[in-house]
C-alpha positions as a Python dict, from the first residue, in 0.01 Angstrom:
ca = {
    (1, 'M'): (0, 0, 0),
    (2, 'S'): (-79, 333, -134),
    (3, 'V'): (-284, 573, 78),
    (4, 'H'): (-561, 741, -74),
    (5, 'M'): (-664, 1113, 37),
    (6, 'S'): (-1051, 1095, 67),
    (7, 'E'): (-1026, 813, 311),
    (8, 'R'): (-1129, 936, 689),
    (9, 'L'): (-1063, 779, 999),
    (10, 'R'): (-1381, 633, 1130),
    (11, 'D'): (-1467, 615, 1507),
    (12, 'P'): (-1564, 397, 1625),
    (13, 'Q'): (-1339, 173, 1483),
    (14, 'P'): (-1520, -150, 1251),
    (15, 'L'): (-1512, -525, 1397),
    (16, 'L'): (-1340, -618, 1109),
    (17, 'R'): (-1069, -373, 1106),
    (18, 'T'): (-864, -496, 780),
    (19, 'R'): (-1022, -363, 463),
    (20, 'I'): (-1109, -578, 182),
    (21, 'G'): (-861, -659, -53),
    (22, 'T'): (-861, -384, -269),
    (23, 'G'): (-688, -171, -13),
    (24, 'R'): (-953, 95, -47),
    (25, 'G'): (-1136, 244, 276),
    (26, 'A'): (-1474, 190, 377),
    (27, 'M'): (-1528, 571, 429),
    (28, 'E'): (-1534, 637, 46),
    (29, 'Q'): (-1883, 613, 37),
    (30, 'P'): (-1940, 977, 177),
    (31, 'N'): (-2279, 869, 420),
    (32, 'A'): (-2027, 601, 578),
    (33, 'T'): (-1870, 871, 757),
    (34, 'G'): (-1739, 816, 1127),
    (35, 'D'): (-1963, 947, 1464),
    (36, 'G'): (-1739, 1268, 1461),
    (37, 'D'): (-1798, 1498, 1846),
    (38, 'V'): (-2138, 1265, 1837),
    (39, 'P'): (-2066, 932, 1896),
    (40, 'L'): (-2340, 633, 1904),
    (41, 'T'): (-2261, 482, 2297),
    (42, 'V'): (-2442, 218, 2411),
    (43, 'R'): (-2603, 510, 2642),
    (44, 'F'): (-2692, 709, 2383),
    (45, 'W'): (-2910, 383, 2179),
    (46, 'I'): (-3065, 370, 2549),
    (47, 'A'): (-3168, 739, 2628),
    (48, 'L'): (-3261, 706, 2234),
    (49, 'A'): (-3495, 410, 2283),
    (50, 'G'): (-3664, 623, 2597),
    (51, 'T'): (-3702, 898, 2413),
    (52, 'G'): (-3867, 722, 2091),
    (53, 'V'): (-4129, 538, 2407),
    (54, 'L'): (-4205, 897, 2605),
    (55, 'A'): (-4220, 1081, 2266),
    (56, 'G'): (-4493, 837, 2148),
    (57, 'L'): (-4643, 848, 2468),
    (58, 'A'): (-4689, 1251, 2476),
    (59, 'G'): (-4798, 1226, 2084),
    (60, 'M'): (-5085, 1028, 2186),
    (61, 'A'): (-5173, 1191, 2496),
    (62, 'L'): (-5175, 1506, 2318),
    (63, 'M'): (-5432, 1420, 2002),
    (64, 'K'): (-5639, 1274, 2299),
    (65, 'L'): (-5639, 1600, 2481),
    (66, 'L'): (-5723, 1775, 2043),
    (67, 'E'): (-5974, 1493, 1996),
    (68, 'A'): (-6195, 1579, 2355),
    (69, 'V'): (-6181, 1994, 2305),
    (70, 'A'): (-6259, 1944, 1942),
    (71, 'H'): (-6535, 1730, 2013),
    (72, 'L'): (-6664, 1981, 2319),
    (73, 'A'): (-6617, 2240, 2095),
    (74, 'Y'): (-6833, 2129, 1780),
    (75, 'G'): (-6934, 1788, 1863),
    (76, 'P'): (-6797, 1438, 1800),
    (77, 'G'): (-6732, 1345, 1449),
    (78, 'E'): (-6527, 1456, 1234),
    (79, 'F'): (-6345, 1768, 1257),
    (80, 'G'): (-6405, 1914, 937),
    (81, 'A'): (-6775, 1825, 887),
    (82, 'A'): (-6864, 1897, 1234),
    (83, 'V'): (-6736, 2283, 1199),
    (84, 'A'): (-6965, 2311, 896),
    (85, 'A'): (-7274, 2156, 1087),
    (86, 'A'): (-7236, 2394, 1357),
    (87, 'S'): (-7415, 2733, 1363),
    (88, 'P'): (-7265, 3065, 1305),
    (89, 'V'): (-7295, 3085, 1678),
    (90, 'G'): (-7149, 2747, 1746),
    (91, 'R'): (-6865, 2845, 1514),
    (92, 'V'): (-6734, 3139, 1647),
    (93, 'V'): (-6758, 3114, 2027),
    (94, 'P'): (-6475, 2810, 2007),
    (95, 'L'): (-6256, 3063, 1841),
    (96, 'L'): (-6327, 3340, 2064),
    (97, 'A'): (-6290, 3116, 2398),
    (98, 'A'): (-5973, 3037, 2194),
    (99, 'G'): (-5850, 3368, 2165),
    (100, 'V'): (-5899, 3415, 2543),
    (101, 'I'): (-5778, 3088, 2630),
    (102, 'G'): (-5409, 3120, 2424),
    (103, 'G'): (-5350, 3484, 2499),
    (104, 'V'): (-5360, 3475, 2867),
    (105, 'G'): (-5193, 3125, 2861),
    (106, 'W'): (-4926, 3210, 2671),
    (107, 'F'): (-4884, 3565, 2841),
    (108, 'L'): (-4864, 3416, 3155),
    (109, 'L'): (-4602, 3139, 3049),
    (110, 'R'): (-4365, 3378, 2888),
    (111, 'R'): (-4374, 3646, 3119),
    (112, 'L'): (-4359, 3397, 3436),
    (113, 'V'): (-4186, 3051, 3299),
    (114, 'P'): (-3826, 3053, 3189),
    (115, 'G'): (-3654, 2826, 2976),
    (116, 'R'): (-3608, 2744, 2596),
    (117, 'S'): (-3956, 2626, 2439),
    (118, 'D'): (-3857, 2669, 2047),
    (119, 'V'): (-3713, 2281, 1935),
    (120, 'D'): (-3529, 2427, 1603),
    (121, 'D'): (-3310, 2684, 1815),
    (122, 'C'): (-3247, 2480, 2091),
    (123, 'V'): (-3105, 2229, 1801),
    (124, 'W'): (-2955, 2491, 1616),
    (125, 'T'): (-2815, 2686, 1816),
    (126, 'G'): (-2856, 2577, 2169),
    (127, 'D'): (-2724, 2326, 2419),
    (128, 'G'): (-2990, 2093, 2351),
    (129, 'R'): (-3183, 2197, 2674),
    (130, 'L'): (-3582, 2280, 2663),
    (131, 'G'): (-3732, 2439, 2985),
    (132, 'V'): (-3977, 2128, 3040),
    (133, 'V'): (-4275, 2328, 3217),
    (134, 'R'): (-4266, 2623, 3001),
    (135, 'S'): (-4233, 2339, 2681),
    (136, 'T'): (-4554, 2140, 2823),
    (137, 'G'): (-4785, 2453, 2877),
    (138, 'T'): (-4677, 2599, 2536),
    (139, 'S'): (-4777, 2223, 2405),
    (140, 'V'): (-5085, 2198, 2611),
    (141, 'L'): (-5206, 2562, 2491),
    (142, 'S'): (-5084, 2476, 2122),
    (143, 'V'): (-5355, 2159, 2098),
    (144, 'T'): (-5588, 2321, 2282),
    (145, 'V'): (-5657, 2618, 2079),
    (146, 'V'): (-5577, 2405, 1727),
    (147, 'G'): (-5919, 2201, 1853),
    (148, 'L'): (-6056, 2489, 1895),
    (149, 'G'): (-6018, 2617, 1561),
    (150, 'A'): (-5708, 2807, 1522),
    (151, 'S'): (-5550, 2767, 1207),
    (152, 'L'): (-5239, 2595, 1294),
    (153, 'G'): (-5067, 2287, 1264),
    (154, 'R'): (-5110, 1994, 1501),
    (155, 'E'): (-4732, 1869, 1498),
    (156, 'A'): (-4581, 2177, 1672),
    (157, 'A'): (-4670, 2026, 1991),
    (158, 'P'): (-4550, 1678, 1970),
    (159, 'K'): (-4277, 1813, 1838),
    (160, 'L'): (-4167, 2004, 2125),
    (161, 'M'): (-4252, 1728, 2352),
    (162, 'G'): (-4041, 1480, 2153),
    (163, 'G'): (-3790, 1741, 2198),
    (164, 'V'): (-3819, 1751, 2557),
    (165, 'A'): (-3822, 1390, 2613),
    (166, 'G'): (-3484, 1355, 2450),
    (167, 'S'): (-3356, 1676, 2656),
    (168, 'L'): (-3498, 1540, 2970),
    (169, 'L'): (-3304, 1203, 2948),
    (170, 'G'): (-2975, 1319, 2764),
    (171, 'G'): (-2940, 1544, 3051),
    (172, 'W'): (-2964, 1177, 3274),
    (173, 'A'): (-2740, 1007, 3057),
    (174, 'R'): (-2535, 1245, 3102),
    (175, 'L'): (-2485, 1299, 2767),
    (176, 'T'): (-2220, 1575, 2581),
    (177, 'V'): (-2407, 1892, 2394),
    (178, 'P'): (-2396, 1712, 2064),
    (179, 'Q'): (-2507, 1373, 2179),
    (180, 'R'): (-2770, 1633, 2406),
    (181, 'R'): (-2904, 1774, 2025),
    (182, 'L'): (-2905, 1497, 1823),
    (183, 'L'): (-3134, 1318, 2064),
    (184, 'V'): (-3326, 1598, 2082),
    (185, 'A'): (-3355, 1642, 1729),
    (186, 'C'): (-3465, 1299, 1689),
    (187, 'G'): (-3688, 1301, 1971),
    (188, 'A'): (-3869, 1588, 1799),
    (189, 'G'): (-3882, 1412, 1446),
    (190, 'A'): (-4027, 1091, 1648),
    (191, 'G'): (-4309, 1351, 1786),
    (192, 'F'): (-4387, 1453, 1429),
    (193, 'A'): (-4407, 1098, 1353),
    (194, 'A'): (-4602, 907, 1596),
    (195, 'V'): (-4871, 1188, 1563),
    (196, 'Y'): (-4909, 1124, 1185),
    (197, 'D'): (-4807, 746, 1135),
    (198, 'V'): (-4517, 864, 921),
    (199, 'P'): (-4199, 714, 1052),
    (200, 'L'): (-4029, 788, 752),
    (201, 'G'): (-4091, 1096, 707),
    (202, 'G'): (-4031, 1149, 1086),
    (203, 'A'): (-3669, 1048, 1031),
    (204, 'L'): (-3605, 1240, 706),
    (205, 'F'): (-3754, 1545, 915),
    (206, 'T'): (-3480, 1515, 1123),
    (207, 'A'): (-3190, 1447, 900),
    (208, 'E'): (-3281, 1685, 643),
    (209, 'V'): (-3430, 1954, 815),
    (210, 'L'): (-3345, 2029, 1187),
    (211, 'L'): (-2981, 1825, 1135),
    (212, 'G'): (-2899, 1871, 786),
    (213, 'A'): (-2710, 1571, 711),
    (214, 'V'): (-2880, 1274, 527),
    (215, 'R'): (-2584, 981, 684),
    (216, 'L'): (-2543, 699, 858),
    (217, 'P'): (-2442, 848, 1201),
    (218, 'V'): (-2789, 1049, 1189),
    (219, 'V'): (-3038, 843, 965),
    (220, 'L'): (-3002, 522, 1174),
    (221, 'P'): (-3127, 696, 1514),
    (222, 'A'): (-3365, 907, 1359),
    (223, 'L'): (-3484, 565, 1187),
    (224, 'A'): (-3488, 399, 1527),
    (225, 'C'): (-3697, 676, 1758),
    (226, 'S'): (-3981, 739, 1479),
    (227, 'S'): (-4063, 401, 1467),
    (228, 'V'): (-4029, 356, 1810),
    (229, 'A'): (-4296, 641, 1879),
    (230, 'T'): (-4482, 538, 1619),
    (231, 'L'): (-4523, 175, 1724),
    (232, 'V'): (-4584, 321, 2076),
    (233, 'A'): (-4868, 569, 1992),
    (234, 'R'): (-5042, 300, 1808),
    (235, 'I'): (-5142, 213, 2138),
    (236, 'G'): (-5402, 447, 2129),
    (237, 'L'): (-5407, 619, 1804),
    (238, 'P'): (-5581, 410, 1459),
    (239, 'P'): (-5250, 342, 1216),
    (240, 'G'): (-5323, 465, 874),
    (241, 'P'): (-5300, 722, 653),
    (242, 'V'): (-5420, 1082, 761),
    (243, 'Y'): (-5610, 1117, 424),
    (244, 'P'): (-5745, 791, 374),
    (245, 'G'): (-5975, 886, 104),
    (246, 'V'): (-5727, 948, -182),
    (247, 'L'): (-5706, 658, -441),
    (248, 'D'): (-5443, 513, -667),
    (249, 'L'): (-5427, 825, -885),
    (250, 'P'): (-5298, 721, -1204),
    (251, 'F'): (-4986, 842, -1426),
    (252, 'H'): (-5060, 1059, -1700),
    (253, 'P'): (-4811, 1243, -1912),
    (254, 'A'): (-5015, 1572, -1869),
    (255, 'E'): (-4827, 1542, -1488),
    (256, 'V'): (-4492, 1602, -1632),
    (257, 'G'): (-4542, 1918, -1834),
    (258, 'W'): (-4731, 2085, -1556),
    (259, 'A'): (-4489, 1979, -1288),
    (260, 'L'): (-4265, 2168, -1537),
    (261, 'V'): (-4450, 2479, -1517),
    (262, 'A'): (-4629, 2472, -1219),
    (263, 'G'): (-4285, 2411, -1003),
    (264, 'P'): (-4110, 2717, -1043),
    (265, 'L'): (-4469, 2889, -1013),
    (266, 'I'): (-4508, 2713, -630),
    (267, 'G'): (-4145, 2765, -574),
    (268, 'L'): (-4233, 3178, -599),
    (269, 'V'): (-4576, 3092, -321),
    (270, 'A'): (-4346, 2961, -93),
    (271, 'V'): (-4159, 3240, -67),
    (272, 'G'): (-4386, 3497, -62),
    (273, 'F'): (-4542, 3210, 201),
    (274, 'V'): (-4221, 3187, 426),
    (275, 'R'): (-4129, 3609, 403),
    (276, 'L'): (-4500, 3640, 538),
    (277, 'I'): (-4404, 3464, 834),
    (278, 'A'): (-4101, 3548, 911),
    (279, 'F'): (-4244, 3956, 901),
    (280, 'M'): (-4557, 3804, 1157),
    (281, 'S'): (-4326, 3650, 1359),
    (282, 'R'): (-4069, 3948, 1384),
    (283, 'H'): (-4361, 4179, 1468),
    (284, 'Q'): (-4562, 4007, 1739),
    (285, 'P'): (-4732, 4205, 1976),
    (286, 'R'): (-4514, 4256, 2269),
    (287, 'G'): (-4571, 4362, 2639),
    (288, 'W'): (-4963, 4394, 2763),
    (289, 'W'): (-5050, 4371, 2359),
    (290, 'A'): (-5014, 4015, 2380),
    (291, 'L'): (-5315, 3929, 2581),
    (292, 'P'): (-5584, 4022, 2364),
    (293, 'A'): (-5401, 3977, 2022),
    (294, 'P'): (-5471, 3597, 2004),
    (295, 'L'): (-5856, 3704, 2052),
    (296, 'G'): (-5845, 3965, 1781),
    (297, 'A'): (-5641, 3704, 1501),
    (298, 'F'): (-5921, 3451, 1574),
    (299, 'A'): (-6209, 3682, 1577),
    (300, 'V'): (-6090, 3751, 1202),
    (301, 'L'): (-6070, 3356, 1145),
    (302, 'A'): (-6390, 3287, 1256),
    (303, 'A'): (-6581, 3582, 1069),
    (304, 'L'): (-6396, 3451, 764),
    (305, 'G'): (-6493, 3097, 904),
    (306, 'L'): (-6917, 3167, 837),
    (307, 'A'): (-6796, 3189, 485),
    (308, 'F'): (-6552, 2924, 492),
    (309, 'P'): (-6502, 2699, 736),
    (310, 'Q'): (-6226, 2507, 579),
    (311, 'L'): (-6002, 2753, 675),
    (312, 'Y'): (-6091, 2566, 1085),
    (313, 'G'): (-5831, 2410, 1198),
    (314, 'N'): (-5513, 2226, 1045),
    (315, 'G'): (-5629, 2291, 716),
    (316, 'Q'): (-5702, 1912, 680),
    (317, 'E'): (-6048, 1945, 570),
    (318, 'I'): (-5873, 2177, 239),
    (319, 'A'): (-5604, 1881, 167),
    (320, 'E'): (-5874, 1622, 144),
    (321, 'Q'): (-6088, 1780, -57),
    (322, 'A'): (-5789, 1893, -300),
    (323, 'F'): (-5678, 1517, -343),
    (324, 'T'): (-6030, 1367, -370),
    (325, 'G'): (-6144, 1615, -613),
    (326, 'S'): (-6484, 1662, -422),
    (327, 'A'): (-6418, 2057, -395),
    (328, 'P'): (-6539, 2349, -677),
    (329, 'F'): (-6203, 2477, -851),
    (330, 'L'): (-6275, 2838, -765),
    (331, 'L'): (-6375, 2775, -363),
    (332, 'L'): (-5986, 2570, -392),
    (333, 'A'): (-5867, 2933, -591),
    (334, 'V'): (-6016, 3105, -273),
    (335, 'L'): (-5871, 2903, -20),
    (336, 'C'): (-5523, 2886, -154),
    (337, 'V'): (-5477, 3278, -55),
    (338, 'L'): (-5672, 3264, 225),
    (339, 'K'): (-5526, 2951, 428),
    (340, 'P'): (-5193, 3099, 442),
    (341, 'L'): (-5336, 3430, 513),
    (342, 'V'): (-5505, 3349, 852),
    (343, 'T'): (-5213, 3116, 948),
    (344, 'A'): (-4977, 3402, 936),
    (345, 'L'): (-5225, 3590, 1169),
    (346, 'C'): (-5301, 3340, 1402),
    (347, 'L'): (-4899, 3289, 1379),
    (348, 'G'): (-4843, 3659, 1452),
    (349, 'S'): (-5047, 3759, 1708),
    (350, 'G'): (-4867, 3516, 1924),
    (351, 'A'): (-5005, 3179, 1922),
    (352, 'A'): (-4811, 2864, 1905),
    (353, 'G'): (-4848, 2590, 1630),
    (354, 'G'): (-4709, 2394, 1311),
    (355, 'L'): (-4669, 2489, 1004),
    (356, 'V'): (-4664, 2182, 805),
    (357, 'T'): (-5036, 2077, 737),
    (358, 'P'): (-5150, 2476, 665),
    (359, 'T'): (-4857, 2458, 373),
    (360, 'L'): (-4937, 2120, 284),
    (361, 'A'): (-5315, 2212, 259),
    (362, 'T'): (-5221, 2546, 71),
    (363, 'G'): (-5002, 2355, -210),
    (364, 'A'): (-5265, 2082, -228),
    (365, 'A'): (-5526, 2369, -309),
    (366, 'L'): (-5304, 2524, -468),
    (367, 'G'): (-5212, 2273, -694),
    (368, 'A'): (-5538, 2172, -731),
    (369, 'A'): (-5659, 2526, -885),
    (370, 'L'): (-5340, 2536, -1122),
    (371, 'G'): (-5458, 2186, -1249),
    (372, 'G'): (-5799, 2271, -1315),
    (373, 'V'): (-5648, 2554, -1518),
    (374, 'W'): (-5352, 2303, -1715),
    (375, 'S'): (-5641, 2062, -1771),
    (376, 'Q'): (-5822, 2302, -2036),
    (377, 'L'): (-5476, 2297, -2242),
    (378, 'W'): (-5365, 1900, -2124),
    (379, 'P'): (-5676, 1720, -2023),
    (380, 'G'): (-5659, 1358, -1933),
    (381, 'A'): (-5540, 1386, -1596),
    (382, 'P'): (-5761, 1382, -1268),
    (383, 'A'): (-5772, 1695, -1042),
    (384, 'G'): (-5591, 1482, -698),
    (385, 'A'): (-5300, 1423, -902),
    (386, 'Y'): (-5210, 1784, -938),
    (387, 'A'): (-5312, 1885, -581),
    (388, 'M'): (-5067, 1594, -453),
    (389, 'I'): (-4835, 1709, -646),
    (390, 'G'): (-4869, 2069, -552),
    (391, 'A'): (-4868, 1972, -154),
    (392, 'A'): (-4569, 1814, -181),
    (393, 'A'): (-4378, 2076, -409),
    (394, 'M'): (-4510, 2355, -173),
    (395, 'L'): (-4430, 2139, 167),
    (396, 'G'): (-4097, 2097, -19),
    (397, 'A'): (-3984, 2456, -115),
    (398, 'A'): (-4128, 2570, 239),
    (399, 'M'): (-3937, 2355, 425),
    (400, 'Q'): (-3624, 2353, 229),
    (401, 'A'): (-3629, 1997, 255),
    (402, 'P'): (-3773, 1775, -94),
    (403, 'L'): (-3703, 1476, 25),
    (404, 'A'): (-3911, 1502, 319),
    (405, 'G'): (-4164, 1702, 152),
    (406, 'A'): (-4242, 1425, -87),
    (407, 'V'): (-4233, 1157, 129),
    (408, 'L'): (-4487, 1314, 351),
    (409, 'V'): (-4706, 1338, 97),
    (410, 'L'): (-4672, 958, 40),
    (411, 'E'): (-4690, 837, 409),
    (412, 'L'): (-4998, 1079, 481),
    (413, 'T'): (-5236, 954, 162),
    (414, 'H'): (-5077, 583, 107),
    (415, 'G'): (-5118, 671, -218),
    (416, 'G'): (-5007, 855, -543),
    (417, 'F'): (-4696, 601, -578),
    (418, 'A'): (-4789, 618, -1000),
    (419, 'L'): (-4722, 994, -973),
    (420, 'M'): (-4360, 982, -765),
    (421, 'V'): (-4196, 1119, -1136),
    (422, 'P'): (-4418, 1410, -1150),
    (423, 'L'): (-4416, 1455, -774),
    (424, 'V'): (-4066, 1434, -745),
    (425, 'L'): (-3990, 1693, -1049),
    (426, 'A'): (-4212, 1936, -935),
    (427, 'T'): (-4094, 1924, -568),
    (428, 'A'): (-3713, 1971, -690),
    (429, 'I'): (-3825, 2257, -915),
    (430, 'A'): (-3996, 2432, -653),
    (431, 'T'): (-3769, 2375, -375),
    (432, 'A'): (-3465, 2522, -638),
    (433, 'V'): (-3631, 2798, -748),
    (434, 'S'): (-3731, 2880, -362),
    (435, 'R'): (-3348, 2806, -279),
    (436, 'W'): (-3232, 3022, -537),
    (437, 'I'): (-3416, 3337, -479),
    (438, 'D'): (-3453, 3326, -80),
    (439, 'G'): (-3333, 3012, 128),
    (440, 'Y'): (-3514, 3117, 430),
    (441, 'S'): (-3779, 2805, 536),
    (442, 'I'): (-4107, 2807, 757),
    (443, 'Y'): (-3840, 2679, 1063),
    (444, 'S'): (-3541, 2954, 1026),
    (445, 'A'): (-3814, 3176, 931),
    (446, 'R'): (-3938, 3187, 1306),
    (447, 'L'): (-3624, 3220, 1491),
    (448, 'G'): (-3580, 3525, 1711),
    (449, 'P'): (-3264, 3768, 1657),
    (450, 'T'): (-2952, 3664, 1765),
    (451, 'L'): (-2742, 3820, 2055),
    (452, 'E'): (-2413, 3881, 1811),
    (453, 'G'): (-2692, 4017, 1571),
    (454, 'P'): (-2737, 3929, 1251),
    (455, 'T'): (-2508, 3653, 1057),
    (456, 'T'): (-2380, 3492, 717),
    (457, 'D'): (-2586, 3247, 565),
    (458, 'A'): (-2274, 3055, 548),
    (459, 'S'): (-2209, 3092, 942),
    (460, 'T'): (-2546, 3012, 1064),
    (461, 'T'): (-2548, 2681, 823),
    (462, 'Q'): (-2212, 2584, 936),
    (463, 'S'): (-2360, 2649, 1337),
    (464, 'R'): (-2658, 2402, 1312),
    (465, 'N'): (-2517, 2096, 1139),
    (466, 'P'): (-2300, 1912, 1418),
    (467, 'F'): (-2204, 1708, 1106),
    (468, 'A'): (-2030, 1948, 867),
    (469, 'N'): (-1674, 1832, 979),
    (470, 'D'): (-1760, 1472, 898),
    (471, 'A'): (-1729, 1519, 517),
    (472, 'A'): (-1426, 1686, 526),
    (473, 'P'): (-1081, 1512, 447),
    (474, 'S'): (-740, 1567, 526),
    (475, 'A'): (-400, 1440, 507),
    (476, 'S'): (-328, 1358, 845),
    (477, 'N'): (-636, 1179, 841),
    (478, 'T'): (-712, 943, 566),
    (479, 'S'): (-713, 564, 684),
    (480, 'D'): (-966, 343, 821),
    (481, 'K'): (-724, 171, 1029),
}
C-alpha cells in the first residue's frame, strides 16, 4: 500500500484504526488535524464545561451590575433614550464620577495588585495564568464606567472573567500550558458570547482572533464553551438580538457595487483607527498622572455629549439608528468621526474597556453615511443595508477576523441574511486592504512592549498560534495508523 506524504499522524487515535478502501488518510483534510501539544483529554473537557458555566454566570453578573449602574445614573429604561432625556447636569455628573472612580480604582489596582489582567497577552505570549483579584477589579471597574457613560465596549469585562475561569480551572485540573491557553481562550470567547447571546460569534472570536486556527481541535471546544456560557447566561439575561429593530433588509444590486467601492475605504479607515488605538495605548499617562487622566478624558466626552448624547456608552445607540435608518445622514457622518476619537481618548486615559461595539458602531455610521452618497448615484437600497455591510467590514478589518466580523453582525441583528453576498464581499475586501497596508488589529495594537524588544511579524505570529505546527507534514510522520 502506498504511503502519501500528505498524511499526518493523528493523536489521539480514532476508534476505527483502519483507513477506508482507498488507503487515503483521514487527515488529508487539512482541518482534521491531531490535537498536537493540546490533547483534548477527559480532564480538559470537564474543565471546559466548568469554564463555560462560570463564564456564563460571570457575564450575567457583570451585565446586571452595568444595568444597575446605568439606571442609578440616568434612570430606568433604554440607555440611549435615558441619556438623551437627561438634563445637561444629569449627563455630565455621571461621567465625571466615572473619571474619579476609574482613575482612583485603576491606579490602585495597577500599583498594589500583581498579576496579569490581559487575556490576549495571556494567550499569545503568556502561560495561561491570569491574576484573579486584579482581573476581577478591572472587570468591575470597566462595567461601572461603561454604565456611567464611558465610550468603551462592555465585552472586555466578561471576556476577561471568562478567561479567569479558564485559568482557574486549568490550574485545578493540572493542565499543561498549551491546554491552559486553549481553555483561557475558550473562556474569553464564551464570556463574550454570553453577554451578547452570540454563541457562534463567540466561538469564531476564540478560533479566529485569539488562536488563529479554524481547525477541529480548536473549533470544537470553542463551540462547546460558548454554547454552555450563552445558555447559562440566559438564566438572567434575555435571549435575542442586541439590535432587535433591524428589519429583513432586501438585496439590491447597488449594494454589490457599493461593497466594491466602499470596502477599500473602510479598510483604510480601520487602519487609521487601529493606529490611533496603538498610539493612545502606547502613550497612556504614567505615575501620578494616571490618577486624573480618566477624569480629563471623560470630561471631554461629557462636553461633546451635550450636543451628541449618542457618544455615551458602547455605541449601541449609534448602530441602532444606522441600522434602522432613523438618523439623519449628516448626524451619522459626524458620529462616524467622533465615536472612534472619543473611544481612543477614553482608552488612552488608562481606562479598561472593550472595542468591539464602538468599532461596530463606527462602521455602521460610516456605512450609512457612505451609502447615502452612493444612493444619489445608484438609488434603490435602504440606508440600513449599507450600515450593516459597513459594520461587518469595519469590524472584520479592525479585528483582522473577517469570519467573526461578518457572523457577529448577523447574530447581533438576527437580520441581513439577504445581504450576505455584499456583506461578505465588503468584509473580505476591507480586511485584505487593512492587512496589506498594516496588519495590526485592535487587539495586537494594544499589547505592551516585550522584554526582548521588537519582534518580526513572522515570529510574533508563530508565538501566538499553539496549533501552528499541526499542519506541517513530515516524511517521518505520514500515516494515520
